[in-house]
C-alpha positions in Angstrom: 134.6 82.2 85.1 136.4 81.0 82.1 136.3 78.4 79.7 138.3 75.5 80.8 141.3 75.6 78.8 142.7 72.0 78.8 141.8 68.7 80.4 143.0 68.5 83.7 144.7 65.2 84.2 147.8 66.0 87.0 146.6 66.4 90.2 149.6 68.0 91.6 149.8 70.8 88.7 146.1 71.4 89.7 147.1 74.6 91.5 148.4 76.6 89.2 152.1 75.7 89.9 154.6 77.6 88.3 158.1 75.3 87.7 160.1 78.7 88.2 158.1 79.9 91.8 158.4 75.7 93.3 162.5 76.5 92.2 162.2 79.7 94.6 163.1 78.5 98.2 162.1 81.4 100.0 158.6 81.5 98.3 157.4 80.2 101.4 155.6 80.4 104.8 156.4 78.5 108.1 158.1 75.9 105.4 155.0 75.7 103.3 155.8 76.9 99.7 153.7 79.7 97.9 152.6 77.7 94.3 150.8 80.8 93.6 151.7 84.0 93.6 154.7 85.8 95.7 155.0 86.0 99.4 156.0 89.7 98.4 152.6 90.3 97.5 151.4 90.3 101.3 151.4 93.2 103.1 152.8 92.6 106.8 149.2 92.4 108.3 148.0 89.5 105.9 151.2 87.8 106.2 150.8 87.6 110.0 147.1 86.2 109.1 148.3 83.8 107.1 151.3 82.7 109.1 148.8 81.9 112.2 146.4 80.2 109.9 149.1 78.1 108.4 150.7 77.0 111.8 147.2 76.1 112.7 145.8 74.1 109.6 148.8 72.8 108.7 147.8 72.7 104.7 150.6 71.0 101.9 150.9 74.2 100.2 149.7 77.7 99.6 147.6 79.5 96.9 147.9 83.0 96.9 144.8 83.7 94.6 144.6 86.7 91.7 141.6 86.1 90.3 142.9 85.6 86.7 141.2 83.7 84.0 143.9 81.1 83.9 143.5 80.6 87.6 139.9 79.9 87.4 140.3 77.4 84.4 143.1 75.4 86.5 140.5 75.5 89.7 137.7 74.7 87.5 139.8 71.7 86.1 140.7 70.3 89.7 136.9 70.2 90.5 136.3 68.6 87.5 138.8 66.2 88.0 138.0 65.3 91.8 134.2 64.7 90.7 133.0 67.8 92.7 131.7 69.6 89.0 130.2 68.5 86.3 130.4 70.4 82.7 126.7 71.3 81.2 127.4 71.7 77.8 124.2 72.9 76.7 125.5 76.0 78.0 128.4 78.4 78.0 131.1 77.4 80.6 128.3 76.3 83.2 129.0 74.0 86.2 126.9 71.4 88.4 128.0 70.5 91.7 126.4 67.8 94.2 127.3 68.4 97.7 127.4 65.8 100.5 123.3 65.8 101.3 124.3 66.7 104.7 125.9 69.9 104.2 122.9 71.6 101.7 121.9 75.0 103.7 123.1 77.9 106.2 123.0 76.4 109.8 121.3 79.2 111.9 121.5 77.1 115.3 125.3 76.7 114.8 126.1 80.4 114.1 127.2 82.6 116.9 128.5 86.0 117.6 131.1 86.5 120.1 131.4 89.4 122.5 132.4 89.7 126.2 129.0 90.6 127.0 125.8 88.4 126.2 123.7 91.3 125.8 126.0 92.8 123.3 125.3 90.2 120.2 121.7 89.1 121.5 118.7 90.8 123.3 118.2 89.0 127.0 115.0 87.4 126.5 111.8 86.9 128.6 112.4 84.1 131.3 111.5 81.0 130.2 111.5 81.8 126.5 114.0 81.0 124.3 115.6 83.8 122.2 115.3 83.8 118.4 117.3 86.8 117.4 120.8 85.1 117.4 123.2 83.3 119.3 125.9 84.4 121.5 129.3 82.3 122.1 131.7 83.4 125.2 135.1 84.5 124.6 136.2 81.2 126.1 133.9 78.9 124.3 135.2 80.9 120.7 138.4 79.9 121.3 137.9 76.3 122.6 135.5 75.7 119.4 138.5 77.0 117.2 140.7 74.9 118.8 139.2 71.6 118.9 138.3 71.8 115.2 141.2 73.8 113.2 144.8 72.1 113.8 145.4 70.2 111.3 142.6 70.6 109.2 143.9 71.5 106.1 146.6 68.2 105.9 147.2 67.3 102.3 145.2 70.3 100.9 145.8 73.7 99.6 145.5 76.9 101.4 144.0 79.7 99.3 144.5 83.4 99.8 141.2 84.9 98.9 141.6 88.8 98.6 138.6 90.3 97.9 136.5 93.5 97.9 132.9 93.9 99.0 131.5 96.1 96.5 133.6 98.5 93.6 137.1 98.4 94.7 137.4 102.2 94.5 134.1 103.1 96.0 134.3 104.6 99.6 131.6 102.5 100.5 133.6 99.4 99.8 135.0 96.8 102.7 138.1 94.7 102.0 138.4 91.1 103.2 140.9 88.2 103.2 139.3 84.7 103.2 141.6 82.1 103.8 139.9 78.5 102.7 140.5 75.1 101.2 137.9 74.9 99.3 138.4 75.2 95.6 134.8 75.5 94.8 134.7 78.7 97.4 137.4 79.9 95.6 135.5 79.9 92.3 132.2 81.0 93.7 133.7 84.1 95.2 135.3 85.0 92.1 131.6 85.3 91.1 130.2 86.9 93.9 133.1 89.5 95.0 135.5 91.5 93.4 138.3 89.0 94.1 142.3 89.3 93.0 145.5 91.0 92.8 143.9 94.3 92.8 142.8 93.9 96.4 146.0 92.7 97.7 147.5 96.1 96.1 145.0 98.4 97.6 145.9 96.4 101.0 149.5 97.0 100.5 149.8 100.1 102.8 149.0 97.3 105.9 145.2 98.7 105.6 142.8 96.7 108.0 140.5 94.3 106.3 137.7 91.5 107.3 139.9 88.1 108.7 137.7 85.4 107.2 139.2 81.6 108.0 137.3 78.9 105.9 137.8 75.2 106.1 135.4 72.3 105.1 136.8 70.3 107.5 138.1 66.9 108.6 135.8 64.6 110.8 137.3 63.7 114.1 137.7 59.8 113.0 139.4 61.4 110.0 136.9 59.7 107.5 135.3 61.6 104.6 131.9 60.3 103.4 132.0 62.1 100.2 135.6 62.4 98.7 134.3 65.0 96.0 132.7 66.9 98.8 134.4 66.9 102.2 132.7 68.4 105.1 132.3 67.7 108.6 128.6 68.5 109.3 128.6 66.9 113.0 130.9 69.8 113.7 130.0 72.8 111.8 130.2 76.3 113.2 129.8 79.6 112.1 131.7 82.3 114.5 132.0 86.0 114.1 133.9 88.5 116.4 132.8 91.9 115.4 135.5 93.5 117.9 138.0 92.2 115.8 136.3 92.0 112.4 136.7 88.3 112.3 135.1 85.4 110.9 135.9 81.6 111.6 133.4 78.9 109.9 134.8 75.4 110.0 133.2 72.3 108.4 130.4 73.2 105.3 131.5 73.8 102.1 128.0 75.6 101.2 126.5 78.8 100.6 126.3 81.4 103.3 128.4 79.2 105.6 131.5 79.2 103.1 131.4 82.4 101.0 131.9 84.4 103.7 131.4 87.6 101.9 128.2 87.0 102.0 125.9 86.7 105.1 128.6 86.7 107.4 130.5 89.7 106.1 127.8 91.7 104.2 125.2 91.5 107.0 126.6 90.0 110.4 129.9 92.0 110.5 128.9 94.8 108.0 125.9 95.5 110.5 128.6 96.1 113.3 130.9 98.1 111.0 127.6 100.1 109.8 126.5 100.9 113.6 130.3 102.2 114.3 130.3 104.2 111.5 126.8 105.7 110.8 125.3 103.8 108.1 123.3 100.7 107.5 124.0 97.2 105.9 121.0 95.4 104.8 119.4 92.7 103.6 117.7 94.4 101.0 117.6 94.3 97.2 118.3 97.7 95.3 116.0 98.3 92.2 116.0 101.5 89.3 112.8 102.3 88.4 112.2 104.7 85.3 108.8 106.4 84.9 107.2 107.1 81.2 108.9 110.8 82.0 112.5 109.1 81.9 112.7 110.4 85.8 114.5 107.5 88.0 114.6 106.4 91.1 116.0 103.7 93.2 114.3 101.6 95.9 115.8 99.3 98.4 113.6 96.4 100.1 113.7 93.9 102.6 111.6 90.7 102.0 112.2 87.5 104.2 112.6 84.2 102.2 110.0 83.5 99.5 108.4 86.5 99.4 109.5 87.5 95.7 112.5 89.6 96.5 114.8 88.6 93.5 111.8 88.4 91.0 110.9 92.1 92.6 114.8 92.5 91.6 114.5 92.0 88.3 111.1 92.4 87.2 109.9 93.2 84.0 107.1 96.0 84.4 103.7 95.5 82.6 102.9 99.3 82.5 103.9 100.7 79.4 106.8 102.9 79.5 108.4 101.9 82.5 111.8 100.6 82.6 112.9 98.6 85.4 116.7 97.8 86.4 118.3 95.8 88.7 121.4 97.3 91.1 121.3 94.1 93.9 118.7 91.1 94.5 120.3 90.8 98.2 122.3 93.0 100.0 122.3 96.9 100.1 124.7 99.3 102.0 123.4 102.5 102.5 125.4 105.8 103.6 124.9 109.6 103.6 126.8 111.7 101.0 127.6 115.0 101.8 124.5 116.4 101.0 122.5 114.3 103.3 121.4 111.6 100.6 121.5 108.1 101.7 123.0 106.2 98.9 123.2 102.7 98.5 125.6 100.1 96.8 125.0 96.2 95.9 128.7 94.9 97.9 128.4 91.8 95.8 129.5 91.0 92.4 127.3 88.1 91.8 123.8 86.4 92.2 123.6 83.6 94.6 119.8 82.9 94.1 117.6 79.8 94.7 116.9 78.3 91.7 113.1 76.4 92.5 110.3 78.6 91.5 112.5 80.5 89.2 111.5 80.5 85.7 111.1 82.3 82.3 107.3 82.8 83.2 108.3 84.3 86.7 111.6 85.8 86.5 113.0 85.8 82.9 115.8 88.4 83.4 117.3 85.4 85.8 117.0 82.9 83.6 118.6 84.7 81.0 121.4 85.6 83.5 122.3 82.0 84.4 122.9 80.5 81.0 126.5 81.3 80.7 129.9 81.4 83.2 127.5 79.9 86.3 127.9 77.4 89.0 124.4 75.6 89.8 124.5 73.5 92.8 122.3 70.6 93.8 119.7 71.1 90.6 119.4 68.3 88.6 120.7 67.5 85.4 119.1 66.6 82.0 120.5 64.1 79.7 121.1 67.0 76.7 123.9 68.6 79.3 121.4 71.2 80.5 119.9 71.9 84.2 116.0 71.2 85.7 114.4 72.3 88.8 111.1 72.6 90.1 109.1 75.3 88.3 110.8 74.7 84.7 108.4 72.0 83.9 107.0 74.0 80.9 110.7 74.4 79.4 112.0 71.4 79.4 112.0 68.8 76.0 109.5 65.9 77.6 111.9 63.4 76.2 115.1 64.3 78.0 115.9 62.1 80.9 116.5 64.1 84.3 119.0 62.9 87.0 118.1 64.4 90.3 120.0 66.1 92.8 121.6 63.0 94.7 122.3 61.5 91.3 119.4 59.5 90.8 117.4 59.0 88.0 114.0 61.2 88.0 110.6 61.1 86.4 108.2 64.1 86.1 104.9 63.1 87.5 106.1 59.7 89.1 109.0 60.5 91.5 107.5 61.4 94.8 111.3 63.5 95.7 112.2 66.6 94.6 114.5 66.7 91.4 116.3 69.8 93.0 117.2 70.4 96.6 114.5 72.9 97.8 118.0 75.1 98.8 119.7 74.7 95.3 121.1 77.4 93.7 122.8 79.3 91.1 125.9 81.4 91.4 126.1 83.8 88.4 127.9 87.2 87.6 125.5 90.1 88.3 127.2 91.8 85.0 125.3 89.0 82.8 121.8 90.1 84.3 120.2 91.7 81.1 118.3 94.6 83.3 121.7 95.3 85.9 121.6 99.1 85.9 124.2 101.2 84.3 125.3 102.6 87.5 125.1 99.3 89.8 129.0 99.8 90.1 128.9 103.8 90.4 131.8 104.0 93.1 129.4 107.0 95.4 126.1 104.4 94.9 122.7 105.4 93.9 120.3 107.5 95.7 117.4 105.8 97.5 114.0 107.4 97.8 112.2 104.6 99.2 112.6 101.8 101.6 110.0 99.1 101.2 109.2 95.9 104.1 107.2 93.1 103.1 106.2 89.8 104.0 103.7 86.7 102.9 100.7 87.3 104.8 97.7 85.7 103.3 95.3 87.6 105.2 94.6 91.0 106.9 97.5 93.3 105.7 96.7 95.1 102.6 98.6 95.3 99.2 100.3 98.5 100.5 100.6 101.0 103.1 102.9 103.9 104.0 104.1 104.4 107.1 103.0 107.8 108.8 106.9 108.6 110.0 110.7 107.7 109.8 109.9 105.9 113.4 106.4 104.2 112.3 108.6 103.2 109.5 111.4 101.5 111.8 108.7 100.1 113.9 106.9 98.8 110.7 110.0 97.1 110.0 110.9 95.8 113.4 107.2 94.1 113.3 107.7 92.4 110.0 106.0 88.8 109.9 105.9 86.2 107.0 103.9 82.9 106.4 106.6 80.2 106.7 106.3 77.0 103.9 106.8 73.5 104.6 109.6 73.5 102.3 111.6 75.6 105.1 113.0 74.6 108.2 109.7 74.4 109.8 106.7 72.0 109.6 103.5 73.2 108.2 102.7 77.2 107.5 103.0 79.6 110.5 103.3 83.4 110.7 106.8 84.0 111.9 108.2 87.2 113.0 111.3 88.3 110.6 112.2 91.8 111.7 113.8 93.7 109.0 114.1 90.0 106.9 117.3 90.4 109.2 116.4 87.5 112.2 119.5 85.3 111.2 121.9 88.0 110.5 122.2 90.7 113.0 125.5 91.5 114.3 124.3 92.4 117.4 121.9 93.1 119.8 118.3 93.9 117.9 117.5 96.6 120.5 120.6 98.4 119.8 119.9 97.8 116.0 116.7 99.6 116.2 118.0 102.7 118.1 120.9 102.6 115.2 117.9 102.6 112.6 115.9 105.3 114.7 119.1 107.6 114.9 119.2 107.8 110.9 117.0 110.4 110.7 118.8 112.7 113.1 122.1 112.0 111.2 120.5 113.0 108.0 119.1 115.8 109.3 122.6 117.4 110.3 124.0 117.0 106.9 120.8 118.5 105.5 118.8 115.7 104.3 115.5 113.9 105.0 115.2 110.0 105.2 113.2 107.9 102.4 109.5 107.1 102.6 109.0 103.7 104.4 106.4 101.5 103.1 104.9 97.9 103.8 103.7 95.4 100.9 102.1 92.1 100.7 102.0 90.5 97.3 100.1 87.2 99.1 96.8 88.2 100.3 94.4 86.0 99.5 90.4 86.2 99.4 87.6 84.3 100.4 88.0 81.6 98.0 91.8 81.0 99.1 93.3 82.6 95.5 95.6 85.3 95.8 93.7 88.7 95.5 96.6 90.4 93.4 98.4 88.8 90.2 101.9 89.8 91.4 105.4 89.6 89.5 105.5 92.3 86.4 102.0 93.6 87.6 103.7 94.9 91.1 105.2 97.6 89.2 101.5 99.3 89.5 102.5 99.4 93.0 106.0 101.1 92.8 104.3 103.5 90.4 102.2 104.5 93.4 105.4 104.6 95.7 107.0 107.5 93.1 104.0 109.3 93.5 104.1 109.3 97.1 107.7 110.3 96.9 107.4 113.2 95.0 104.5 113.9 97.6 101.3 113.5 95.2 98.1 113.5 97.6 97.2 110.1 96.4 96.7 108.4 99.6 93.8 107.9 102.3 94.9 107.6 106.1 94.0 104.9 108.2 94.8 103.3 111.5 98.1 101.4 110.1 99.3 104.1 107.6 98.3 105.6 104.4 96.8 103.5 101.6 96.5 104.6 97.7 93.0 106.7 97.3 90.3 105.6 95.4 91.7 105.7 91.6 95.4 106.3 92.7 96.7 102.7 91.6 96.6 101.8 87.7 94.6 99.2 86.8 94.7 99.8 83.1 95.0 96.3 81.1 95.4 94.4 84.5 96.1 91.1 83.5 93.1 89.4 85.8 90.3 91.7 87.6 91.2 92.6 91.5 88.5 93.3 93.9 89.9 96.0 95.1 87.6 96.6 98.3 89.3 93.3 99.9 92.8 93.9 98.7 92.9 96.9 100.9 90.4 96.1 103.7 91.4 96.6 107.1 89.7 94.7 109.7 89.3 95.8 112.9 89.1 92.2 115.0 92.2 91.2 112.8 94.2 94.3 113.6 93.7 94.3 117.2 95.3 90.7 117.1 98.2 91.9 115.0 98.9 94.4 117.5 98.6 91.7 120.7 101.0 89.2 119.1 103.5 92.2 118.1 103.5 93.1 121.8 103.6 89.3 123.0 106.7 89.2 120.7 108.4 92.5 122.3 107.8 91.1 125.5 109.5 87.7 124.8 112.3 88.6 122.9 113.0 92.4 123.7 111.7 92.9 127.2 115.0 95.0 128.4 115.9 96.2 125.2 113.0 97.6 123.2 113.7 101.3 122.5 111.0 103.4 123.9 110.2 105.0 120.6 108.8 101.6 119.3 106.9 100.9 122.3 105.3 104.4 121.9 104.4 103.5 118.2 103.0 100.0 119.1 100.9 101.8 121.8 99.6 104.5 119.2 98.8 101.9 116.7 96.4 100.2 119.1 95.1 103.4 119.8 94.2 103.8 116.4 93.1 100.5 115.4 90.6 100.5 118.5 89.0 103.7 117.2 88.2 102.2 114.4 
């Protein structure tokens, strides 16, 4: 995102309008003028998609996005003039957006998968039990939802046609999409989060298929937009996916995963359905490169639920001498076998869309260095010296500056009773700016994955790390992932919730079939002469009898990854337990650890805890997948129960 070239003053020219193009009478679609780009740039398939969208949404003008610096500057000027964003002069080309308070997060309850039959989309739960593994909508209700919202929703607005690539444009692992939107904020954010612009149109010039993404911030049924700087229709917001058509439709929200359709909607929900069809994996995982003191480098992928240290691990500063960590991605991994059976991964995204609160120079210095240029912040607090503030930055702010909270109200540290930044406030920053971005992060072939980590926030009972006994056992471990929620989330109080594979809100098809797909990967690898990565479970959050964390976490987590690498190399540095393999005595390097640890308590495996854990997992499977649980997973649960009973 470039510097603003000149202060925008006249809205009619805010859309990159070229006088030359205005005078070209044939540069139209269904009588609507194209004010940036040309109809000849669109393949037949793209033009048909645009024509259908124009006929339904009825915009005033069409802008074919080219991804250029000039275009981006013009759009930023537009948003500034509308009051959607404000400059942050303390930093280099950074901006702050404040949303309508009713539009601040993903809306899981309004997110649906459309298939012919319900069981294609979601498991059938036990009678009387509410399903928690996705929402299904019939094809008829899908069409009805669109017809009741989209006709005329873009009147008075520009329709942006956004060509984008998930992954490096030349990579065989990448996929392309066209997002149609009426939000310049979305266009600017998609420019950061994806590879966007004319190069993608050129790739699609041969009428190749693409993912259709239709988005509108919406217009309320009564026609009244309560916050002109952030139009939305929260009462009628809906997010729809039709995997059979590779189609995403989103209405009513301008924020995050609801509107940046390349992110969760494409990369995970539609992506997972494509991956199932084509024999690969689309996962909610970070990708991290680790170089040991001998210069040997390996890559791991890791799936953690929200608030479990995912971004912190992706950008870790290791404390062990001689180790280097480099980030390939912090959120999503697409993994596919190469011709030799090696599982390789790309980060399909081009930027970071990270949660701001809790991020600081103490917890994640690399993230902080990433966000101070070319970044769009959303719903964080602003400071009188032209910067930003959120919870976690208390030690980094000049006590003399004045703070304005995310709602635009004065806020005082230690006095105000409400948060300065919304708990789900975000930074949207280019990944290339990360000081530890991996040199191979845009490698077209992807990076080789040696290990997969699952993890959750478990205050008791679950050891710091254990290794799965086999691929099937590892898939079971992923399926049984559980994590403590926090009061800041959508749930009241703290409770342990199931979040299988950290994918609970993001499955694009029936979770039972998803498990079968994961199980099948071992056979797929063997068929091409390869083998699957080892699987581990980590828990940075176990607490001792005094209620304090037993493990210091953050950069010290490299010590756990050091053991993972030893196991990848088949070092005999483990002992068998009922739940899996844990480090043997002396296998973890505690030299110069920042605080002493109680190793015995950190790795204790109590029979009473694990007998209850087995029963809780069984109840979850019985309630959520009474008809869809693969036999292999049920067998793994039975074997775990038997091993624990013999402790």
